[in-house]
MARTI-746370 format. One record per residue: x, y, z of N, C-alpha, C, CB in turn. Coordinates in steps of 0.1 Angstrom, whole numbers, padded with zeros to 4 digits, always signed. Glycine has a CB too. Layout:
REM MARTI-746370
XYZXYZXYZXYZ...
This chain:
REM MARTI-746370
+0008-0012+0000+0000+0000+0000+0009+0012+0000-0009+0000+0012+0009+0019-0011+0018+0031-0012+0015+0042-0004+0019+0035-0027+0002+0044+0000-0002+0055+0008+0004+0055+0022-0017+0056+0010+0009+0043+0027+0015+0042+0040+0030+0043+0039+0012+0029+0046+0036+0044+0028+0050+0045+0026+0054+0059+0026+0055+0037+0014+0066+0062+0031+0070+0076+0031+0077+0079+0018+0080+0078+0043+0071+0089+0011+0078+0093-0002+0091+0099+0000+0068+0102-0010+0101+0096-0008+0114+0101-0006+0117+0111-0018+0125+0090-0005+0123+0122-0015+0126+0132-0026+0138+0128-0033+0127+0146-0020+0139+0132-0046+0151+0130-0054+0157+0143-0058+0147+0121-0066+0149+0154-0057+0153+0167-0061+0145+0177-0054+0153+0169-0076+0151+0188-0050+0145+0200-0044+0151+0212-0050+0146+0199-0028+0143+0220-0057+0148+0232-0063+0139+0244-0060+0149+0231-0078+0146+0255-0055+0139+0267-0052+0140+0276-0064+0145+0275-0039+0128+0280-0070+0128+0289-0082+0123+0303-0076+0118+0283-0093+0133+0311-0074+0130+0324-0068+0121+0333-0077+0143+0332-0065+0124+0333-0090+0117+0343-0099+0102+0339-0100+0124+0343-0112+0099+0326-0101+0085+0322-0102+0079+0318-0089+0085+0309-0111+0087+0320-0078+0082+0317-0064+0076+0303-0063+0072+0328-0060+0084+0293-0067+0079+0279-0067+0090+0270-0061+0075+0275-0081+0086+0261-0053+0095+0251-0048+0092+0238-0056+0094+0249-0032+0102+0233-0063+0100+0221-0071+0105+0210-0064+0106+0223-0085+0097+0199-0062+0101+0188-0054+0098+0175-0063+0093+0187-0041+0109+0168-0066+0108+0155-0073+0109+0144-0063+0119+0154-0084+0100+0134-0066+0100+0122-0057+0104+0109-0064+0086+0120-0051+0108+0099-0057+0113+0087-0063+0102+0079-0070+0119+0078-0052+0089+0083-0068+0079+0076-0075+0077+0082-0089+0066+0077-0067+0085+0092-0092+0085+0098-0106+0077+0111-0106+0079+0088-0115+0070+0114-0096+0062+0126-0095+0070+0138-0092+0050+0125-0086+0067+0149-0098+0074+0162-0095+0063+0172-0093+0084+0166-0107+0064+0180-0082+0054+0190-0079+0060+0203-0079+0047+0186-0065+0053+0213-0084+0057+0227-0083+0048+0234-0073+0057+0234-0098+0053+0237-0061+0045+0242-0051+0048+0257-0049+0048+0235-0037+0038+0265-0051+0040+0280-0050+0043+0283-0035+0027+0287-0053+0052+0293-0034+0056+0297-0020+0044+0301-0012+0066+0309-0021+0034+0308-0018+0023+0312-0011+0015+0300-0005+0013+0320-0020+0014+0290-0013+0007+0278-0008+0014+0272+0004+0005+0267-0019+0027+0271+0003+0036+0265+0013+0034+0274+0026+0050+0264+0009+0034+0287+0024+0033+0296+0036+0020+0295+0043+0036+0310+0032+0009+0295+0035-0004+0295+0041-0008+0281+0047-0015+0299+0031-0001+0271+0043-0003+0257+0048+0009+0252+0056-0007+0247+0037+0017+0262+0061+0028+0258+0070+0023+0249+0081+0035+0270+0075+0030+0238+0084+0026+0229+0094+0030+0234+0108+0032+0215+0092+0033+0246+0110+0037+0252+0123+0024+0254+0132+0044+0265+0121+0026+0254+0145+0016+0258+0154+0010+0272+0152+0020+0256+0169+0019+0281+0147+0015+0295+0145+0004+0295+0134+0027+0303+0140+0005+0286+0125-0005+0286+0114-0016+0276+0117+0001+0282+0100-0013+0264+0121-0022+0253+0123-0029+0254+0137-0015+0240+0122-0024+0262+0146-0030+0262+0159-0026+0250+0167-0045+0263+0159-0032+0248+0179-0028+0237+0187-0039+0226+0187-0026+0241+0201-0048+0226+0178-0058+0216+0177-0068+0220+0166-0066+0215+0190-0077+0210+0163-0087+0213+0152-0095+0225+0155-0097+0201+0151-0097+0233+0144-0105+0245+0145-0097+0257+0150-0117+0243+0154-0085+0256+0153-0076+0267+0158-0067+0272+0147-0068+0262+0170-0069+0268+0134-0061+0273+0123-0062+0288+0122-0065+0266+0110-0051+0294+0119-0050+0308+0117-0049+0311+0102-0038+0315+0125-0060+0318+0097-0060+0321+0082-0049+0331+0079-0074+0327+0079-0041+0327+0069-0030+0335+0065-0034+0344+0053-0017+0326+0062-0030+0357+0054-0033+0366+0043-0021+0374+0040-0045+0375+0046-0021+0380+0028-0010+0389+0024+0003+0381+0021-0007+0398+0036+0001+0369+0016+0013+0360+0014+0016+0358-0001+0011+0347+0021+0008+0365-0010+0010+0362-0024+0024+0364-0029+0001+0372-0032+0031+0374-0023+0045+0376-0028+0056+0372-0018+0047+0391-0031+0052+0363-0009+0062+0358+0001+0073+0351-0007+0055+0349+0011+0085+0352-0001+0097+0345-0007+0102+0335+0003+0108+0355-0011+0110+0326-0002+0118+0316+0006+0132+0320+0006+0116+0301+0001+0137+0322+0018+0151+0327+0020+0160+0316+0025+0152+0339+0029+0155+0304+0029+0163+0294+0034+0156+0280+0034+0168+0297+0048+0163+0270+0031+0158+0256+0031+0169+0248+0039+0156+0251+0016+0165+0242+0050+0174+0235+0058+0168+0220+0060+0176+0241+0072+0176+0210+0057+0172+0197+0059+0171+0194+0074+0182+0187+0052+0161+0185+0077+0159+0181+0091+0159+0166+0090+0145+0186+0097+0170+0160+0094+0171+0145+0093+0169+0141+0079+0162+0138+0103+0163+0129+0077+0160+0124+0064+0145+0124+0061+0165+0110+0063+0138+0133+0069+0123+0132+0068+0117+0145+0065+0118+0127+0080+0124+0156+0065+0117+0169+0064+0127+0180+0060+0110+0173+0077+0121+0192+0056+0129+0204+0055+0122+0215+0062+0130+0208+0039+0130+0225+0067+0125+0236+0074+0127+0248+0064+0133+0239+0088+0116+0254+0061+0116+0265+0051+0116+0278+0059+0104+0265+0041+0124+0288+0055+0124+0301+0061+0119+0311+0051+0139+0305+0066+0109+0318+0054+0102+0327+0045+0107+0341+0048+0087+0326+0046+0106+0350+0038+0111+0364+0040+0102+0372+0049+0112+0370+0026+0090+0367+0053+0082+0375+0063+0085+0371+0077+0067+0372+0060+0096+0363+0079+0101+0360+0092+0096+0346+0097+0097+0370+0102+0087+0340+0090+0082+0327+0095+0092+0316+0091+0068+0324+0088+0095+0308+0101+0104+0297+0098+0102+0285+0108+0118+0302+0099+0091+0284+0114+0089+0274+0124+0082+0261+0119+0081+0279+0136+0078+0260+0107+0072+0248+0102+0082+0238+0096+0062+0252+0091+0080+0226+0100+0088+0215+0094+0080+0207+0084+0093+0205+0106+0084+0208+0071+0077+0202+0060+0082+0188+0058+0078+0211+0048+0075+0178+0063+0079+0164+0060+0078+0161+0045+0071+0154+0069+0085+0151+0041+0084+0147+0027+0070+0142+0024+0094+0136+0023+0063+0136+0034+0050+0131+0032+0040+0143+0030+0045+0122+0044+0042+0153+0038+0034+0165+0038+0036+0173+0024+0037+0175+0049+0048+0174+0020+0051+0181+0007+0044+0173-0004+0066+0182+0005+0045+0159-0004+0039+0151-0014+0024+0153-0014+0043+0136-0012+0018+0153-0002+0004+0155-0001+0000+0169-0006-0001+0154+0014+0007+0180-0003+0004+0193-0008+0005+0193-0023+0014+0203-0002+0015+0186-0029+0016+0186-0043+0005+0178-0050+0030+0180-0047+0002+0166-0045-0008+0157-0051-0022+0163-0050-0007+0143-0046-0024+0171-0039-0038+0176-0037-0038+0191-0038-0042+0172-0022-0028+0197-0046-0026+0211-0047-0039+0219-0050-0016+0214-0057-0047+0214-0060-0059+0221-0064-0069+0222-0052-0065+0215-0076-0071+0211-0045-0080+0210-0034-0076+0220-0023-0081+0196-0029-0063+0220-0020-0058+0230-0010-0060+0244-0014-0043+0227-0008-0058+0247-0027-0060+0261-0032-0075+0265-0030-0056+0263-0047-0084+0255-0034-0098+0258-0033-0102+0260-0018-0106+0247-0040-0097+0252-0009-0100+0253+0005-0095+0267+0010-0093+0242+0013-0083+0271+0006-0078+0284+0010-0087+0295+0005-0063+0286+0005-0090+0295-0008-0099+0305-0013-0112+0306-0007-0100+0303-0029-0118+0294-0003-0131+0293+0003-0130+0299+0018-0136+0279+0004-0119+0296+0025-0117+0302+0038-0115+0317+0037-0104+0296+0045-0108+0322+0027-0107+0337+0026-0121+0343+0023-0098+0340+0014-0129+0337+0014-0142+0342+0011-0151+0342+0024-0149+0334+0000-0151+0331+0031-0159+0330+0044-0155+0341+0054-0157+0316+0050-0142+0344+0054-0137+0354+0063-0139+0369+0058-0122+0352+0066-0143+0370+0045-0145+0383+0039-0133+0391+0037-0154+0391+0048-0122+0384+0034-0109+0390+0031-0104+0384+0018-0099+0388+0042-0094+0391+0012-0088+0386+0000-0073+0382+0003-0088+0396-0012-0067+0376-0007-0053+0370-0005-0043+0381-0001-0049+0364-0018-0046+0393-0005-0036+0404-0002-0039+0412+0010-0035+0413-0014-0049+0408+0018-0052+0416+0030-0041+0414+0040-0066+0411+0036-0037+0425+0047-0027+0424+0057-0031+0414+0068-0023+0437+0063-0022+0407+0074-0025+0399+0085-0029+0408+0097-0012+0390+0089-0039+0404+0105-0043+0411+0116-0032+0410+0127-0056+0406+0122-0031+0421+0135-0021+0421+0146-0025+0410+0156-0019+0435+0152-0016+0403+0161-0019+0392+0171-0026+0399+0183-0007+0384+0175-0036+0393+0188-0043+0398+0200-0037+0393+0212-0058+0394+0199-0038+0401+0223-0033+0397+0236-0037+0383+0240-0037+0407+0247-0028+0374+0244-0031+0361+0248-0031+0351+0236-0045+0360+0254-0029+0356+0224-0029+0347+0212-0015+0340+0212-0031+0355+0199-0015+0329+0206-0002+0321+0206+0006+0326+0195-0006+0306+0204+0015+0336+0198+0023+0342+0187+0038+0340+0189+0019+0356+0185+0042+0332+0199+0056+0331+0202+0063+0320+0195+0058+0329+0217+0056+0313+0186+0063+0302+0179+0072+0306+0168+0052+0292+0173
């Protein structure tokens, strides 16, 4: 059952001008993941919250850049974005999932923006007192 096996990358390329992270996997699939998608779906607690329903909608990330890619063991990379965010560890499995389900993730993001009454370029609200913003 391939869904239980951990996909292993064969190539990782940051394309700064097109703002895309290209990830090739040993199963022959290659995904071109926009920096914006990676940033708004960062697996960090800052974005995902500490449990279901606590996700923080990310806005203003259309032009975000990646300034660093650090390997974490043999299972993930830590991406550093030019907006200062760098706490998410992107496992190979998560990157493969983002790539294979990219359209569904985009539609979910656009739907969440619409439900919140904001657009992709809206500035992020300032963290409120007591909010988990130390990650």
